[in-house]
C-alpha positions in Angstrom: 164.9 133.2 108.4 164.3 136.1 110.7 165.2 135.6 114.4 161.7 136.9 115.3 160.1 134.2 113.2 162.3 131.5 114.8 161.4 132.7 118.3 157.7 132.9 117.4 157.8 129.3 116.0 159.1 128.0 119.3 156.2 129.5 121.3 153.3 127.2 121.9 150.2 127.7 119.8 148.7 126.9 116.5 151.3 126.1 113.8 148.6 126.5 111.1 147.7 130.0 112.3 151.4 130.9 112.5 151.9 129.7 109.0 148.8 131.7 107.8 150.1 134.8 109.4 153.8 134.6 108.4 153.5 133.1 105.0 150.2 134.5 103.6 150.4 135.2 99.9 153.1 132.6 99.4 152.6 129.4 97.5 153.2 126.1 99.3 156.1 124.0 98.2 153.7 121.3 97.0 151.7 123.8 94.9 155.0 125.1 93.4 156.1 121.6 92.6 152.7 120.8 91.0 152.9 123.9 88.8 156.4 123.0 87.7 155.3 119.5 86.8 152.3 120.9 84.8 154.6 123.3 83.0 157.1 120.5 82.1 154.2 118.3 80.9 152.7 121.1 78.7 156.2 121.7 77.2 156.7 118.0 76.5 153.2 117.7 74.8 153.9 120.8 72.7 157.3 119.4 71.6 155.8 116.0 70.8 153.0 117.7 68.7 155.6 119.8 66.8 157.6 116.7 66.0 154.5 114.8 64.9 153.6 117.7 62.5 157.1 117.8 61.2 157.1 114.0 60.6 153.7 114.2 58.9 154.8 117.0 56.6 157.9 115.0 55.7 155.8 111.9 54.9 153.4 113.9 52.7 156.2 115.5 50.8 158.0 112.2 50.4 155.1 110.6 48.5 
């Protein structure tokens, strides 16, 4: 962290305004975590669907 940002964070004032000014354009940690969870969920669903298709094809050929 930049020394200027540290000094600015110690001054009285609005923390929300300070965050908007210093970190505009950046995603919040909670937003990043939510996106990571959604990505892992989509990957798990795709993997499960692929396995289901593979098992279904195996069952059809086995008859």
